[in-house]
C-alpha positions as a Python dict, from the first residue, in 0.01 Angstrom:
ca = {
    (1, 'M'): (0, 0, 0),
    (2, 'A'): (-373, -19, 63),
    (3, 'A'): (-428, -192, 395),
    (4, 'D'): (-805, -175, 436),
    (5, 'E'): (-894, -518, 300),
    (6, 'S'): (-1261, -472, 389),
    (7, 'R'): (-1271, -198, 125),
    (8, 'E'): (-1015, -358, -103),
    (9, 'D'): (-1209, -688, -108),
    (10, 'F'): (-873, -866, -124),
    (11, 'S'): (-799, -736, -471),
    (12, 'L'): (-481, -889, -615),
    (13, 'R'): (-489, -1173, -367),
    (14, 'Y'): (-656, -1488, -243),
    (15, 'A'): (-993, -1439, -69),
    (16, 'P'): (-941, -1596, 276),
    (17, 'H'): (-1192, -1832, 434),
    (18, 'S'): (-1241, -1587, 720),
    (19, 'Y'): (-1379, -1331, 473),
    (20, 'R'): (-1613, -1566, 291),
    (21, 'R'): (-1905, -1496, 521),
    (22, 'W'): (-2184, -1528, 265),
    (23, 'S'): (-2386, -1842, 201),
    (24, 'P'): (-2365, -2015, -141),
    (25, 'T'): (-2715, -1888, -216),
    (26, 'M'): (-2625, -1527, -132),
    (27, 'V'): (-2309, -1536, -344),
    (28, 'A'): (-2499, -1688, -636),
    (29, 'S'): (-2780, -1434, -606),
    (30, 'T'): (-2533, -1145, -600),
    (31, 'A'): (-2343, -1284, -899),
    (32, 'L'): (-2662, -1333, -1099),
    (33, 'G'): (-2759, -974, -1019),
    (34, 'G'): (-2464, -876, -1232),
    (35, 'I'): (-2634, -1008, -1545),
    (36, 'A'): (-2924, -764, -1525),
    (37, 'Y'): (-2778, -573, -1815),
    (38, 'L'): (-2985, -483, -2121),
    (39, 'A'): (-2695, -511, -2363),
    (40, 'D'): (-2829, -863, -2423),
    (41, 'F'): (-3146, -705, -2560),
    (42, 'A'): (-2948, -478, -2793),
    (43, 'I'): (-2707, -754, -2899),
    (44, 'G'): (-2985, -1003, -2973),
    (45, 'A'): (-3186, -746, -3165),
    (46, 'S'): (-2882, -640, -3365),
    (47, 'I'): (-2798, -1002, -3458),
    (48, 'V'): (-3152, -1090, -3566),
    (49, 'F'): (-3204, -760, -3751),
    (50, 'T'): (-2880, -814, -3942),
    (51, 'Y'): (-2888, -1189, -4013),
    (52, 'G'): (-3256, -1287, -3982),
    (53, 'F'): (-3435, -1502, -3724),
    (54, 'T'): (-3308, -1849, -3818),
    (55, 'S'): (-2940, -1760, -3843),
    (56, 'G'): (-2972, -1533, -3541),
    (57, 'L'): (-3131, -1805, -3327),
    (58, 'A'): (-2861, -2055, -3425),
    (59, 'S'): (-2589, -1797, -3350),
    (60, 'I'): (-2721, -1713, -3005),
    (61, 'L'): (-2767, -2078, -2904),
    (62, 'C'): (-2426, -2182, -3038),
    (63, 'A'): (-2250, -1899, -2856),
    (64, 'A'): (-2436, -1981, -2535),
    (65, 'T'): (-2326, -2345, -2558),
    (66, 'I'): (-1959, -2250, -2604),
    (67, 'I'): (-1975, -1998, -2318),
    (68, 'F'): (-2140, -2250, -2086),
    (69, 'I'): (-1891, -2530, -2158),
    (70, 'T'): (-1584, -2311, -2113),
    (71, 'G'): (-1734, -2146, -1806),
    (72, 'V'): (-1789, -2460, -1599),
    (73, 'P'): (-1424, -2542, -1512),
    (74, 'I'): (-1337, -2174, -1462),
    (75, 'A'): (-1626, -2114, -1223),
    (76, 'R'): (-1543, -2422, -1017),
    (77, 'A'): (-1175, -2326, -995),
    (78, 'C'): (-1253, -1969, -882),
    (79, 'A'): (-1501, -2087, -618),
    (80, 'T'): (-1273, -2366, -494),
    (81, 'Y'): (-952, -2167, -467),
    (82, 'G'): (-1096, -1825, -374),
    (83, 'L'): (-928, -1656, -672),
    (84, 'D'): (-1044, -1410, -934),
    (85, 'M'): (-1004, -1459, -1307),
    (86, 'D'): (-664, -1290, -1323),
    (87, 'L'): (-510, -1510, -1055),
    (88, 'I'): (-662, -1822, -1211),
    (89, 'T'): (-512, -1719, -1545),
    (90, 'R'): (-166, -1681, -1392),
    (91, 'G'): (-160, -2039, -1275),
    (92, 'A'): (-353, -2187, -1567),
    (93, 'G'): (-85, -2158, -1830),
    (94, 'F'): (1, -1788, -1859),
    (95, 'G'): (265, -1715, -1596),
    (96, 'Y'): (305, -1409, -1378),
    (97, 'F'): (363, -1145, -1646),
    (98, 'G'): (193, -1344, -1919),
    (99, 'S'): (-141, -1282, -1755),
    (100, 'T'): (-79, -906, -1764),
    (101, 'L'): (-210, -898, -2120),
    (102, 'T'): (-526, -1079, -2016),
    (103, 'S'): (-580, -818, -1744),
    (104, 'L'): (-599, -560, -2023),
    (105, 'I'): (-837, -782, -2222),
    (106, 'Y'): (-1062, -817, -1919),
    (107, 'A'): (-1040, -446, -1836),
    (108, 'S'): (-1142, -375, -2195),
    (109, 'F'): (-1446, -598, -2150),
    (110, 'T'): (-1555, -408, -1840),
    (111, 'F'): (-1527, -59, -1986),
    (112, 'I'): (-1670, -156, -2326),
    (113, 'F'): (-1979, -301, -2162),
    (114, 'F'): (-1999, -23, -1904),
    (115, 'A'): (-2011, 221, -2196),
    (116, 'L'): (-2272, 10, -2373),
    (117, 'E'): (-2491, -18, -2064),
    (118, 'G'): (-2438, 348, -1977),
    (119, 'S'): (-2552, 446, -2326),
    (120, 'I'): (-2872, 247, -2281),
    (121, 'M'): (-2937, 414, -1946),
    (122, 'A'): (-2872, 761, -2092),
    (123, 'Q'): (-3114, 685, -2376),
    (124, 'A'): (-3383, 607, -2117),
    (125, 'M'): (-3319, 931, -1929),
    (126, 'H'): (-3332, 1121, -2256),
    (127, 'E'): (-3668, 969, -2345),
    (128, 'V'): (-3833, 1022, -2008),
    (129, 'A'): (-3683, 1357, -1903),
    (130, 'G'): (-3534, 1505, -2220),
    (131, 'L'): (-3188, 1495, -2065),
    (132, 'P'): (-2916, 1552, -2330),
    (133, 'L'): (-2727, 1232, -2398),
    (134, 'P'): (-2382, 1371, -2303),
    (135, 'V'): (-2520, 1477, -1963),
    (136, 'G'): (-2686, 1137, -1926),
    (137, 'Y'): (-2356, 963, -1998),
    (138, 'L'): (-2192, 1158, -1717),
    (139, 'L'): (-2471, 1084, -1468),
    (140, 'T'): (-2469, 712, -1546),
    (141, 'T'): (-2097, 713, -1474),
    (142, 'L'): (-2109, 906, -1148),
    (143, 'V'): (-2403, 721, -990),
    (144, 'V'): (-2216, 392, -945),
    (145, 'I'): (-1907, 533, -771),
    (146, 'P'): (-2035, 538, -408),
    (147, 'I'): (-2156, 177, -436),
    (148, 'V'): (-1845, 35, -602),
    (149, 'F'): (-1621, 225, -361),
    (150, 'R'): (-1757, 18, -70),
    (151, 'G'): (-1695, -322, -231),
    (152, 'M'): (-1864, -661, -211),
    (153, 'G'): (-2081, -583, 92),
    (154, 'A'): (-2249, -286, -76),
    (155, 'L'): (-2281, -468, -407),
    (156, 'A'): (-2455, -762, -239),
    (157, 'K'): (-2710, -530, -78),
    (158, 'V'): (-2783, -341, -401),
    (159, 'Q'): (-2833, -664, -596),
    (160, 'A'): (-3062, -811, -330),
    (161, 'W'): (-3278, -498, -287),
    (162, 'T'): (-3330, -442, -659),
    (163, 'Q'): (-3385, -805, -763),
    (164, 'P'): (-3768, -819, -721),
    (165, 'L'): (-3825, -495, -912),
    (166, 'W'): (-3591, -605, -1189),
    (167, 'L'): (-3762, -944, -1229),
    (168, 'I'): (-4104, -780, -1260),
    (169, 'G'): (-3976, -533, -1518),
    (170, 'L'): (-3808, -812, -1713),
    (171, 'V'): (-4110, -1041, -1738),
    (172, 'L'): (-4398, -791, -1765),
    (173, 'P'): (-4347, -683, -2132),
    (174, 'F'): (-4365, -1044, -2249),
    (175, 'V'): (-4677, -1110, -2043),
    (176, 'V'): (-4844, -805, -2200),
    (177, 'L'): (-4732, -920, -2544),
    (178, 'A'): (-4872, -1270, -2488),
    (179, 'F'): (-5218, -1127, -2404),
    (180, 'H'): (-5228, -834, -2643),
    (181, 'S'): (-5043, -966, -2948),
    (182, 'P'): (-4996, -1344, -2930),
    (183, 'G'): (-4946, -1370, -3306),
    (184, 'S'): (-4624, -1171, -3285),
    (185, 'F'): (-4439, -1474, -3149),
    (186, 'S'): (-4513, -1677, -3461),
    (187, 'A'): (-4449, -1383, -3694),
    (188, 'F'): (-4110, -1330, -3531),
    (189, 'T'): (-3993, -1678, -3639),
    (190, 'H'): (-4037, -1574, -4004),
    (191, 'F'): (-3855, -1244, -3969),
    (192, 'G'): (-3587, -1199, -4236),
    (193, 'G'): (-3410, -904, -4077),
    (194, 'T'): (-3386, -545, -4193),
    (195, 'E'): (-3091, -585, -4429),
    (196, 'G'): (-3223, -845, -4670),
    (197, 'A'): (-3072, -1152, -4502),
    (198, 'G'): (-3397, -1349, -4527),
    (199, 'S'): (-3558, -1581, -4274),
    (200, 'G'): (-3367, -1891, -4390),
    (201, 'F'): (-3036, -2020, -4256),
    (202, 'S'): (-2709, -1867, -4377),
    (203, 'W'): (-2370, -2008, -4281),
    (204, 'T'): (-2210, -1666, -4314),
    (205, 'G'): (-2478, -1502, -4103),
    (206, 'F'): (-2449, -1782, -3847),
    (207, 'G'): (-2073, -1737, -3816),
    (208, 'L'): (-2082, -1359, -3794),
    (209, 'G'): (-2373, -1362, -3549),
    (210, 'T'): (-2200, -1616, -3326),
    (211, 'G'): (-1894, -1392, -3322),
    (212, 'V'): (-2100, -1100, -3192),
    (213, 'A'): (-2270, -1311, -2924),
    (214, 'L'): (-1936, -1461, -2816),
    (215, 'S'): (-1815, -1114, -2717),
    (216, 'L'): (-1990, -1192, -2387),
    (217, 'I'): (-1759, -1484, -2310),
    (218, 'A'): (-1545, -1275, -2075),
    (219, 'Q'): (-1851, -1227, -1854),
    (220, 'I'): (-1730, -1534, -1665),
    (221, 'G'): (-1461, -1306, -1523),
    (222, 'E'): (-1721, -1084, -1362),
    (223, 'Q'): (-1900, -1389, -1227),
    (224, 'A'): (-1566, -1507, -1085),
    (225, 'D'): (-1520, -1180, -898),
    (226, 'Y'): (-1820, -1289, -690),
    (227, 'L'): (-1758, -1663, -695),
    (228, 'R'): (-1423, -1623, -519),
    (229, 'F'): (-1622, -1540, -205),
    (230, 'M'): (-1803, -1873, -214),
    (231, 'P'): (-1757, -2052, 122),
    (232, 'A'): (-1557, -2372, 130),
    (233, 'R'): (-1750, -2672, 6),
    (234, 'T'): (-1851, -2912, 283),
    (235, 'E'): (-2041, -3239, 289),
    (236, 'S'): (-2338, -3069, 454),
    (237, 'H'): (-2399, -2832, 164),
    (238, 'R'): (-2214, -2998, -124),
    (239, 'G'): (-2526, -3012, -344),
    (240, 'R'): (-2622, -2652, -272),
    (241, 'W'): (-2263, -2540, -332),
    (242, 'N'): (-2238, -2719, -668),
    (243, 'L'): (-2573, -2580, -782),
    (244, 'A'): (-2484, -2227, -673),
    (245, 'V'): (-2150, -2237, -857),
    (246, 'L'): (-2314, -2374, -1171),
    (247, 'A'): (-2592, -2114, -1161),
    (248, 'A'): (-2376, -1815, -1077),
    (249, 'G'): (-2090, -1923, -1303),
    (250, 'P'): (-2176, -2053, -1652),
    (251, 'G'): (-2548, -2053, -1571),
    (252, 'W'): (-2570, -1680, -1640),
    (253, 'V'): (-2557, -1751, -2014),
    (254, 'I'): (-2886, -1943, -2007),
    (255, 'I'): (-3063, -1631, -1887),
    (256, 'G'): (-2844, -1425, -2118),
    (257, 'A'): (-2943, -1620, -2429),
    (258, 'A'): (-3310, -1593, -2334),
    (259, 'K'): (-3269, -1218, -2292),
    (260, 'Q'): (-3103, -1187, -2633),
    (261, 'L'): (-3394, -1364, -2800),
    (262, 'G'): (-3646, -1171, -2589),
    (263, 'G'): (-3482, -842, -2678),
    (264, 'A'): (-3492, -932, -3046),
    (265, 'L'): (-3862, -1017, -3016),
    (266, 'L'): (-3949, -687, -2848),
    (267, 'A'): (-3746, -495, -3106),
    (268, 'F'): (-3924, -681, -3389),
    (269, 'V'): (-4266, -594, -3247),
    (270, 'A'): (-4168, -227, -3203),
    (271, 'L'): (-3999, -197, -3543),
    (272, 'G'): (-4299, -60, -3730),
    (273, 'A'): (-4376, 199, -3463),
    (274, 'V'): (-4030, 335, -3382),
    (275, 'G'): (-3806, 241, -3676),
    (276, 'R'): (-3486, 36, -3684),
    (277, 'T'): (-3256, 276, -3498),
    (278, 'H'): (-3481, 318, -3195),
    (279, 'A'): (-3587, -48, -3200),
    (280, 'L'): (-3225, -138, -3123),
    (281, 'E'): (-3234, 87, -2815),
    (282, 'P'): (-3398, -125, -2539),
    (283, 'I'): (-3604, 161, -2393),
    (284, 'A'): (-3826, 207, -2701),
    (285, 'P'): (-3935, -161, -2737),
    (286, 'Q'): (-4002, -174, -2362),
    (287, 'V'): (-4234, 126, -2389),
    (288, 'E'): (-4418, -12, -2693),
    (289, 'A'): (-4469, -350, -2523),
    (290, 'L'): (-4611, -193, -2204),
    (291, 'K'): (-4841, 62, -2368),
    (292, 'P'): (-5147, -168, -2404),
    (293, 'W'): (-5165, -211, -2026),
    (294, 'L'): (-4996, 96, -1881),
    (295, 'G'): (-5079, 362, -2138),
    (296, 'S'): (-4905, 691, -2056),
    (297, 'A'): (-4733, 527, -1759),
    (298, 'A'): (-4544, 293, -1993),
    (299, 'L'): (-4257, 537, -2047),
    (300, 'P'): (-4173, 603, -1678),
    (301, 'A'): (-4221, 233, -1594),
    (302, 'A'): (-3986, 126, -1875),
    (303, 'A'): (-3735, 396, -1779),
    (304, 'L'): (-3735, 278, -1418),
    (305, 'F'): (-3666, -78, -1529),
    (306, 'V'): (-3382, 35, -1755),
    (307, 'V'): (-3222, 249, -1485),
    (308, 'V'): (-3241, -30, -1224),
    (309, 'S'): (-3101, -283, -1471),
    (310, 'Q'): (-2812, -61, -1572),
    (311, 'I'): (-2715, 27, -1216),
    (312, 'K'): (-2716, -344, -1126),
    (313, 'I'): (-2476, -431, -1405),
    (314, 'N'): (-2259, -122, -1410),
    (315, 'V'): (-2166, -150, -1045),
    (316, 'T'): (-2034, -494, -1142),
    (317, 'N'): (-1853, -359, -1450),
    (318, 'A'): (-1690, -83, -1248),
    (319, 'Y'): (-1600, -318, -962),
    (320, 'S'): (-1449, -584, -1188),
    (321, 'G'): (-1266, -320, -1388),
    (322, 'S'): (-1104, -184, -1074),
    (323, 'L'): (-978, -532, -987),
    (324, 'S'): (-842, -587, -1336),
    (325, 'W'): (-658, -255, -1355),
    (326, 'S'): (-517, -318, -1006),
    (327, 'N'): (-374, -649, -1124),
    (328, 'F'): (-225, -490, -1434),
    (329, 'F'): (-56, -192, -1271),
    (330, 'S'): (70, -382, -967),
    (331, 'R'): (282, -597, -1195),
    (332, 'V'): (394, -318, -1427),
    (333, 'T'): (473, -54, -1162),
    (334, 'H'): (516, -260, -841),
    (335, 'R'): (278, -19, -673),
    (336, 'H'): (-74, -62, -542),
    (337, 'P'): (-239, 263, -428),
    (338, 'G'): (-567, 75, -376),
    (339, 'R'): (-842, -77, -583),
    (340, 'V'): (-1071, 225, -551),
    (341, 'W'): (-838, 455, -745),
    (342, 'Y'): (-871, 239, -1053),
    (343, 'I'): (-1248, 278, -1046),
    (344, 'F'): (-1195, 629, -1179),
    (345, 'L'): (-962, 513, -1458),
    (346, 'N'): (-1209, 252, -1577),
    (347, 'L'): (-1501, 493, -1566),
    (348, 'A'): (-1308, 766, -1748),
    (349, 'I'): (-1239, 531, -2041),
    (350, 'A'): (-1601, 414, -2044),
    (351, 'L'): (-1728, 773, -2044),
    (352, 'T'): (-1502, 856, -2338),
    (353, 'L'): (-1643, 563, -2536),
    (354, 'M'): (-1998, 676, -2461),
    (355, 'E'): (-1924, 1028, -2578),
    (356, 'M'): (-1780, 876, -2899),
    (357, 'N'): (-2115, 697, -2960),
    (358, 'M'): (-1974, 345, -2960),
    (359, 'F'): (-2335, 218, -2959),
    (360, 'A'): (-2355, 296, -3332),
    (361, 'A'): (-2074, 47, -3412),
    (362, 'L'): (-2199, -230, -3184),
    (363, 'N'): (-2170, -537, -3410),
    (364, 'R'): (-1825, -455, -3548),
    (365, 'L'): (-1674, -365, -3212),
    (366, 'L'): (-1806, -673, -3032),
    (367, 'G'): (-1720, -902, -3322),
    (368, 'F'): (-1358, -785, -3312),
    (369, 'Y'): (-1333, -810, -2933),
    (370, 'S'): (-1468, -1165, -2921),
    (371, 'N'): (-1169, -1296, -3119),
    (372, 'V'): (-935, -1201, -2837),
    (373, 'G'): (-1171, -1282, -2552),
    (374, 'I'): (-1248, -1634, -2667),
    (375, 'A'): (-880, -1716, -2731),
    (376, 'W'): (-805, -1624, -2369),
    (377, 'I'): (-1099, -1809, -2210),
    (378, 'A'): (-1054, -2119, -2430),
    (379, 'A'): (-684, -2142, -2336),
    (380, 'V'): (-762, -2122, -1963),
    (381, 'A'): (-1041, -2381, -1995),
    (382, 'A'): (-811, -2613, -2191),
    (383, 'D'): (-553, -2598, -1915),
    (384, 'L'): (-806, -2668, -1638),
    (385, 'V'): (-978, -2953, -1821),
    (386, 'I'): (-700, -3116, -2025),
    (387, 'N'): (-354, -3016, -1901),
    (388, 'K'): (-425, -3070, -1532),
    (389, 'R'): (-590, -3405, -1595),
    (390, 'M'): (-299, -3520, -1811),
    (391, 'G'): (-37, -3410, -1557),
    (392, 'W'): (116, -3143, -1782),
    (393, 'S'): (5, -2872, -1539),
    (394, 'P'): (9, -2868, -1156),
    (395, 'K'): (-306, -3009, -1000),
    (396, 'Y'): (-363, -2688, -804),
    (397, 'I'): (-365, -2320, -906),
    (398, 'E'): (-41, -2144, -821),
    (399, 'F'): (-87, -1767, -846),
    (400, 'K'): (203, -1622, -643),
    (401, 'R'): (493, -1450, -814),
    (402, 'A'): (742, -1637, -594),
    (403, 'Y'): (671, -1967, -769),
    (404, 'L'): (586, -1866, -1127),
    (405, 'Y'): (782, -1807, -1443),
    (406, 'A'): (727, -1466, -1597),
    (407, 'V'): (568, -1619, -1907),
    (408, 'N'): (430, -1965, -1969),
    (409, 'P'): (410, -2041, -2343),
    (410, 'A'): (132, -2298, -2298),
    (411, 'G'): (-148, -2053, -2226),
    (412, 'F'): (6, -1722, -2325),
    (413, 'G'): (153, -1853, -2651),
    (414, 'S'): (-165, -2031, -2754),
    (415, 'M'): (-374, -1719, -2685),
    (416, 'V'): (-144, -1489, -2882),
    (417, 'I'): (-128, -1724, -3181),
    (418, 'A'): (-503, -1798, -3177),
    (419, 'S'): (-610, -1435, -3143),
    (420, 'T'): (-361, -1313, -3405),
    (421, 'V'): (-474, -1566, -3667),
    (422, 'S'): (-842, -1509, -3590),
    (423, 'I'): (-810, -1129, -3609),
    (424, 'M'): (-641, -1164, -3949),
    (425, 'A'): (-936, -1380, -4054),
    (426, 'F'): (-1180, -1127, -3906),
    (427, 'F'): (-1041, -857, -4134),
    (428, 'G'): (-1085, -1078, -4442),
    (429, 'L'): (-731, -1194, -4508),
    (430, 'F'): (-837, -1558, -4555),
    (431, 'G'): (-1165, -1511, -4738),
    (432, 'E'): (-1534, -1465, -4665),
    (433, 'Y'): (-1598, -1783, -4468),
    (434, 'A'): (-1286, -1748, -4255),
    (435, 'E'): (-1399, -1394, -4175),
    (436, 'A'): (-1740, -1517, -4068),
    (437, 'F'): (-1597, -1797, -3854),
    (438, 'S'): (-1299, -1610, -3709),
    (439, 'T'): (-1413, -1671, -3351),
    (440, 'F'): (-1434, -2047, -3416),
    (441, 'I'): (-1076, -2027, -3541),
    (442, 'A'): (-974, -1849, -3220),
    (443, 'A'): (-1146, -2109, -3000),
    (444, 'G'): (-1019, -2409, -3196),
    (445, 'L'): (-657, -2295, -3207),
    (446, 'A'): (-650, -2207, -2836),
    (447, 'L'): (-807, -2539, -2734),
    (448, 'V'): (-555, -2736, -2942),
    (449, 'L'): (-239, -2531, -2893),
    (450, 'C'): (-256, -2496, -2513),
    (451, 'P'): (-236, -2874, -2446),
    (452, 'L'): (5, -2921, -2737),
    (453, 'I'): (253, -2665, -2606),
    (454, 'A'): (218, -2792, -2249),
    (455, 'W'): (291, -3145, -2373),
    (456, 'A'): (584, -3035, -2589),
    (457, 'T'): (744, -2841, -2302),
    (458, 'K'): (656, -3115, -2049),
    (459, 'G'): (491, -2851, -1832),
    (460, 'R'): (826, -2706, -1725),
    (461, 'Y'): (708, -2342, -1741),
    (462, 'Y'): (426, -2373, -1489),
    (463, 'L'): (637, -2366, -1173),
    (464, 'A'): (974, -2194, -1140),
    (465, 'R'): (1027, -2388, -815),
    (466, 'P'): (822, -2619, -593),
    (467, 'N'): (597, -2460, -333),
    (468, 'P'): (697, -2597, 12),
    (469, 'V'): (425, -2397, 188),
    (470, 'N'): (96, -2503, 32),
    (471, 'G'): (186, -2697, -277),
    (472, 'P'): (72, -3056, -330),
    (473, 'D'): (363, -3195, -124),
    (474, 'A'): (330, -2952, 166),
    (475, 'A'): (305, -3107, 512),
    (476, 'V'): (71, -2842, 649),
    (477, 'E'): (-294, -2932, 597),
    (478, 'D'): (-474, -2645, 773),
    (479, 'V'): (-503, -2380, 502),
    (480, 'T'): (-684, -2147, 741),
    (481, 'A'): (-379, -2117, 964),
    (482, 'T'): (-249, -1759, 953),
    (483, 'H'): (112, -1644, 927),
    (484, 'T'): (255, -1297, 960),
    (485, 'C'): (409, -1133, 655),
    (486, 'R'): (766, -1012, 717),
    (487, 'V'): (703, -698, 511),
    (488, 'C'): (358, -562, 605),
    (489, 'E'): (341, -747, 940),
    (490, 'T'): (-16, -858, 874),
    (491, 'A'): (-145, -1214, 924),
    (492, 'Y'): (-270, -1400, 616),
    (493, 'E'): (-398, -1749, 558),
    (494, 'L'): (-156, -2010, 431),
    (495, 'P'): (-252, -2009, 58),
    (496, 'D'): (-166, -1636, 48),
    (497, 'I'): (186, -1687, 186),
    (498, 'A'): (514, -1749, 2),
    (499, 'D'): (859, -1826, 142),
    (500, 'C'): (1105, -1552, 53),
    (501, 'P'): (1486, -1589, 62),
    (502, 'V'): (1534, -1212, 42),
    (503, 'H'): (1327, -1144, 354),
    (504, 'S'): (1425, -1477, 511),
    (505, 'G'): (1072, -1578, 590),
    (506, 'P'): (709, -1564, 487),
    (507, 'V'): (568, -1280, 276),
    (508, 'C'): (213, -1230, 157),
    (509, 'S'): (135, -1252, -214),
    (510, 'L'): (75, -878, -249),
    (511, 'C'): (402, -772, -84),
    (512, 'C'): (573, -1030, -305),
    (513, 'S'): (414, -871, -614),
    (514, 'L'): (510, -519, -513),
    (515, 'D'): (875, -595, -433),
    (516, 'S'): (1077, -418, -702),
    (517, 'G'): (1423, -486, -564),
    (518, 'C'): (1435, -861, -508),
    (519, 'G'): (1535, -948, -863),
    (520, 'D'): (1320, -1262, -844),
    (521, 'A'): (1596, -1426, -638),
    (522, 'C'): (1355, -1694, -522),
    (523, 'T'): (1295, -1837, -867),
    (524, 'R'): (1641, -1820, -1024),
    (525, 'R'): (2011, -1794, -958),
    (526, 'P'): (2243, -1597, -1188),
    (527, 'T'): (2280, -1918, -1387),
    (528, 'G'): (1907, -1946, -1423),
    (529, 'E'): (1877, -2256, -1205),
    (530, 'P'): (1582, -2279, -969),
    (531, 'V'): (1656, -2231, -600),
    (532, 'L'): (1473, -2414, -325),
    (533, 'M'): (1428, -2213, -7),
    (534, 'P'): (1307, -2421, 288),
    (535, 'M'): (1022, -2262, 479),
    (536, 'P'): (1126, -2148, 828),
    (537, 'T'): (922, -2236, 1131),
    (538, 'L'): (610, -2022, 1120),
    (539, 'R'): (397, -1900, 1402),
    (540, 'T'): (28, -1986, 1383),
    (541, 'D'): (-172, -1693, 1516),
}
């Protein structure tokens, strides 16, 4: 088992208060650094080029609204409880093994977008240095490893150091455009796309475009990987804490939507000079926008901006992917060799996708993925907002194996049903309009079915047994008190501890997860009845 938690960043477990050393502002700044990606530029340009300005604008704004609304409760839960998206999912209606599938969904998000961002970076290196794309793909993959290996501390430094340069590179093209070609802004609003969609509104184009933009909904998981290190909220900084969580959580999509529209604008302006294919690659529009002011220096300046942007986001993609794969394999194999080993798995898959030129099938790939992603996120949001308020779900987030059923039909069942129906619609089984609005079907079904199933089952599948340690009825109030795990003999804060009848005492959540021989004795007898194991007297270190 990996014991170096400073490198592991408490993967698979609760982030203790003693480790949350950063201020709310620092955590928010680091989290927002993870949205430096230029995939927004490519996605926005692809939507507007395919469906025209009006439908594209409506799609981007609608998707941003949905992402923001679903992201608010998730961000607050992650920051409050010190848990990543996987652990939140476990306790928000999916169960211990039920959330295994969502770990794969989230891992898919990280390597799909790593490949997309890596492709953009390789395109920049090809333009500025003539580097063959396959070699560029490899370099973009290797460059992030030393940073991601070192965890949150290194990521925070990289994001802070590169932020000023990135902001200048982001804003400068639009400033140049405003001075050099102010009429392009008005002309853009009448753009009918490159495929004959026209500049007017189309319901089909709106639905399909929203589906593509909604592929970014799982980004809240990457934000959560930072938000779990948010310090405890206190009266002295309550306002700053709330603002930081809102900005670093769902607030990313406000900047994201602006980047999608900005990317579409730059691609529109560059279309005549570079053609449709290159206009969809963010490096070419950047160069064309900067030429009036920078001349021959436009290419290296644009390339520098692209490289900085892609490193900022791909360290986040690789980091979050390593956490997600760790969660998946720990439950399947009961082994945890360490988070850093899964960095290489995630990057190997991303590199394969880059070599397969996934960039060429951008719209179709993201449109398909969004059906699954939104079903997952909508089910979790429904549990946090509806089920917990109605009393069908525990008021707190229980993430430890010792207290959870393997599968909770409320969240897991609603996600499977919603994503299955929406994927069938996506492939045209229910007609043209159902195909266009497949992601709305996924969101609607998940939002309705999760509370409905929780109500029908009376919430019985959330907890396999009460938690006497830190559940709502626990007598101990000091969650920062530490207790020594009987297995690894390491002290952990109270929320990370479970009472174990097999080991006759406290065990940490990770040792509990990795135990392959206990037979889940704590949650069931041979008859299937829950067993209550009183917590022994614990030593506070």
